[in-house]
N, C-alpha and C positions, 0 to 999 in steps of 0.2 A: 217555718218561723221561728220554730226553739231552738232547733239545728244554728241559726243563723246569730240569734242572742247567746246561744253557747260558745259559738267560733267568738267572737267577740268579745266574750267575757274568757276566751282560751287564750285571746292576746293580749287584753287589760292584765290577766295573772302574769304570763310570762314576762312582759315589760317590766309590771311592777317587781317583780323577781330581781329580774336586772337591772332596775331602778337601786335597788339595797344594796345591790353586789357592787355595782359602779361607786356610791357612795358611803358604802360601808370601807372599800377600796382605800380610796381616796382620803377618808382622815388614818385609816389603819399604816396606811401608805406613810404618809406624812409623821407619823408619831414612832412608828417604827424605823423610821426612814431606808426605803427600799422601795426600788422602779416596778411600778404597776402599767407602765404603759402599753405593755399588752392586751389590757384591757381596754386600750381603745376603740379595740374595734367592736366593741359593744354600743358604744355611741355613734356608729354607724348607720343604727337604727331607733335607736330609743325615740328620741322626740318627733321623727317623722311620723314615723305608726301611732302615737301617742296621737297627736294632732291628725293622723289622718283618718283615724276611727273617732275623734272627736266632729269630722268633717262628715263623716256618714252619718250620727245620728242628730247631727246638726238639720241634717237635711228630712229623715224620717222624724222630726219631732214638730206636737201639732202646735207648739208654743209659739208664739213670736220672739223671735232674737232679742231683741229689746228685753222680756220677760227673765230669757235664759240667764240674758249677760248680768240682769240685775241680780239673780240670785246666786249665781256664781262669783260676783265681786261682793256680793254680800259676805260668802262662805271666807272669801279672800280677806277681805276686810279684817273680818272677826278673827282668824287664825293670823293676821299679821300684826294684830293688835297685843296679841296675846302673846306671842310669841318674844316679839322685842321687850315685852317686857319681862318675859322671861331672861331674855338674852341679856339686859340690860343690867335689870336688879339682884337675879339669883346668880347669873354666868360669870356679871360682869364682863365678857368678852365683847360687849360693842358700845359706843359712843354716840353715833347714827340713830337719830328714831321716826327718819322719816317713813313715812307710811306708803311711799309709791315707788320703793326700790324693795323688791323682794327678797324675802330672808331666804335663803339657802333653798329650797323645794316648791317654793310659793309661786314662783316665777309662770309655773303652769296655769296656774288658776286667772292670774291676773292677764295672761297672752289673753286665754280661754276664753274671757269677760269681752276683750278688744275682736279677737277673732268673729263669735259671734255677732257683732255689731258691722261684718265687714258684710255679711249676706246683703246685706240693705244694698250695697253698692252691685252688688257679682250675680246676684239668682237667677234675673230677666236675660242673663246673658248665655250664647253659648260656650260650651267646655273650653273648647280652643283660644276661643280669644281669651278668658279669664285666664287662663293657666297661663298661657305667654305673659298676658300685663302683669299676670302676679309676680311670675319667675324672673321679668327682669325688676322691677320694684324690689323683691327681695336683693338682688345682687347691687344693685345704683343704689340701695338704702345705706350701703357701708360707706359711700362717699360724701355724707349728709353727717356733718361732725356733730350736731344735735342729736342724731337719733340715738341714745343708749340706753345704757340699760334701764332708765328710770321707766315705768311704767313698761317695763319690760317689753318695750317698742325693738330692740333690736332683734331678740328672739321672734316677736309676734311676726315682725315684716317677714324675716329670715325662713318662719316656717311658715308662712302661708299660702304657698302652693301645694303642700300637704293636707293642707286643710279643706283646699281646691278640689284636689283630687280626690280628698273623702267625699266630700258634700255629691261631686258625680259621678261617684265609680260607678252607679247604677245605670246610669244614661247612658255612659260612652262603654258599659260592658270588661269594664275593667279587670275582672277575673280573669273572664275567659283571655283576654289579651295576656295574662299573664301565666296563664295555661299553656298555650300555645306555644308559650320559649320558653316552658322553665326550664327546659335539658339547657339552652341557651345561658341562662339566668344561673342557674347550679355551678355551669363553669364558669361563668364570671365570677360568683362570689369567693371560687375556689383559689382562683388567677391572684383576684387582689387581695386575699386573704394571705396566700404566699408571698405576694407584692409586700406587704404590710410587713411579715415577720422578719425582714429582712431589711425594711423602711421604718421602724417603727418612731422614727423621731420626727418623722417629715411632718406628720400633722402634729402641734402640738392641743394639748386638752382645750385651749385657748382659743383655737381655729373650732373643733368640733363642739365646743359647747355654746357655738354662735351668739354668742354675750356680748361682744366688742363690735364695734363698727373699726374701719380697717384703721384707722387714724390712731389707735392702740398699738399698731405696730411700725417697725422703721422701717420696713418696705411697704407702700398701700400697695401697690401693683402685685406685690409677689401676694398679699394678701386677697386680693381681688382673683387670681388664678386659682390659688388654691382653694376658694371658696367654691367655685365653677368646678373644679374635678369634685369636691364634696358633695354637690348636690348630684352629680352620676351616679357615686360610689352609694349614699342616700337613696335613689332609687331604686337600684338594684338589689341594696341588701334588707328596702322594705318590701321588692315585691316576694324576695327569696322568705322572710319572716311570713308575708301573706300566702304562702304557699304551703310550709310546714308545720303550720297551726292545726292541730286538731279540730275537725265539725263537735264531733259529738261532746257530751258533757264529759267533765275530768278537773284533778285537784286543781287545776289552775282555773277552773271552771269560778269553784269556790272563793281564789282567792282574786281575783278577777273582779267579782261581785263587788267584793272588800277591797278595790284597789285604791281610790279615794282616802277614808280612815286613814290605812295603813300609808298611805303616800304623804299624810298631814303629820301622821305622829314619829315614824321612823326617824325622819332630818333631825327633831327636837334630842330624842333620845342616842341619839349618834353626837349630837355635838357634847351632851353632857357626856358621854363614855370619854372624849378626848381632852374635854375639859379636865374633870378630875384623873385623867391618867387611868382607868379602870382594864387596862391592859394586862397579861401575862409576857413573864419573859419572851418565850418563844414566838417570832412574828406569824411565823404559818398559823400555828393554832390558837395563836390570840385574835387573830383575824377571824377565822372558820368560827371559834367560839362567838365573836361577838356580832357575826352574822348572825347565826343563828339564833342567841340569846334576842336582836330587835326584831327578828323576823318572828319568832314565837310571842313575843312580847307585843307587839304593834299586832296580831292578831288576836289575841284575846281581848285586849283592849276595844278593838274593833269590834266583837261581840257584842261586850259590855254596853259597848255604848246603842250599839244597834236594837239590844234587848231590852235596855232601860226605856223602861215606858215614859218618863217625865223631857226625855229625847227625841220623843218621835215625830214630832215635828220639825224639828232640827233634821230629825234622821233621813226623814221625806225629802226635804231640801236638798239635803246631800246625795241620796239616790238619784233624782230626777236627774241632777247635773252630772251626776256619774254616766248615768246613763248618755248622757249628749256628750259624753265626754272623756 
């Protein structure tokens, strides 16, 4: 059991590092005006694997889906209010105070809350049936105009199949399956990576973020076809990550154990750095320094938050939610 805990902590640790890298690059590239499209390849696995892990812990949890939903939604709501106030009155970069359109990184908490509730609909049915239905829903949802970023519904429905896979992974022996075909998976990842290096513009960040429905594009059917292809790539790259992550305790385990506080803190820091233009002249060194700075400060704040006695109860809730997603 310890190995399994370390394994999933390692996954969350790796993904946390990658998420921070993606967000640092997105804002640094905007500030320095350089192309960071090569790093879109990271988005081929970040969100799917995060949601997969959430599904696994949801299956393992002894608490009801409603209790888990309420706790994660509470964290979302508190974070959304604080960050909205900070963005509106300190940075003055927003004039929209809608609490149900998540700020920057907070979509994960809102989507997680809704996905927990989805367990009530599918947990009594076999995997094959649930997975096919969830895949159909995720693809068809893009054609429904009112399914947008409000309540993070677009991402929630798009990532539902990965939550289902995580939830059922022990029952379907998923790890035995991907281990059996690991050589094929490695080969496919290599082929897709080479193809992507020569076709970096084929997928936009708009595609890979799964944030928009098909009507946000000029060609609806083209977007639908791209999303179908993206799901295939997501599955292959997610399987690759599950294969390469170590099972023993590593530095990634420590980072993964604090992934939720880091996740909440780093976005605000990056927005602050971007708003005040706290970059040095050299774009490469500036990007690297900002990444290291935000990462270290996020870790320090997380450790302080965890150790401060007055926050024990809040931290307990956060740890439990973190364990479940």
